[in-house]
C-alpha positions in Angstrom: -6.6 -2.6 5.4 -8.7 -0.2 3.2 -7.9 0.9 -0.3 -9.8 3.5 -2.3 -8.8 4.1 -5.9 -10.1 6.6 -8.5 -9.5 5.9 -12.2 -9.5 7.8 -15.4 -9.5 5.1 -18.0 -7.0 2.5 -16.7 -4.8 5.1 -14.9 -5.0 5.6 -11.1 -5.7 9.3 -10.5 -6.2 9.2 -6.8 -5.6 6.7 -4.1 -6.0 6.0 -0.3 -4.3 3.2 1.4 -4.9 2.7 5.2 -3.5 -0.1 7.4 -4.9 -1.2 10.7 -3.2 -3.5 13.2 0.3 -2.4 12.5 0.3 0.7 14.7 -1.8 1.9 17.7 -4.1 3.8 15.2 -5.1 3.4 11.5 -2.0 4.3 9.5 -2.1 5.9 6.0 0.6 4.7 3.6 1.2 8.0 1.9 4.2 6.8 0.0 2.2 3.9 -1.4 -0.6 6.2 -2.3 1.8 8.4 -4.3 3.4 5.4 -6.0 0.1 4.1 -7.3 -0.8 7.3 -9.2 -0.2 7.6 -12.9 -0.5 4.2 -14.5 -2.6 1.1 -14.1 -2.4 -1.0 -10.9 -0.3 -3.7 -12.5 2.4 -1.3 -13.6 2.6 0.4 -10.2 2.0 -2.5 -7.8 5.7 -3.4 -7.0 6.7 0.2 -6.4 3.6 0.8 -4.2 4.3 -2.3 -2.1 8.0 -1.3 -1.7 7.0 2.3 -0.8 4.5 1.1 1.8 7.3 -0.3 4.0 10.2 1.9 2.9 10.3 4.1 6.0 9.0 1.6 8.6 11.0 1.2 11.8 9.6 -1.9 13.5 9.9 -2.6 17.2 12.0 -5.6 18.3 9.2 -8.0 18.6 7.1 -7.1 15.5 9.5 -7.2 12.6 7.2 -9.8 10.9 4.6 -7.0 10.4 6.8 -5.4 7.7 6.7 -8.5 5.4 3.0 -9.0 6.3 2.1 -5.5 5.4 3.8 -5.7 2.1 2.2 -9.0 1.3 -1.3 -7.9 2.3 -1.0 -4.8 0.1 0.3 -6.9 -2.8 -2.6 -9.4 -2.5 -5.2 -6.6 -2.3 -3.8 -4.8 -5.3 -3.6 -8.0 -7.4 -7.3 -8.6 -6.6 -8.1 -5.1 -7.9 -5.9 -5.3 -11.0 
């Protein structure tokens, strides 16, 4: 996973969130990126993690990746907050 954030003061003004290992190619989490913008990381973390997996349609044998993806993003954002 890769995260890039731009700040103005404490507020996130731009973000990039990319996951590897959950699709056959690096996958940008556009909904999570949008959810992070506007406030500080702590204020937006829950909504960004939810948005990252909102539209996910796992295959029958990899449903565990949904929870793992959400957890990895939450951990990474908590380290940045």
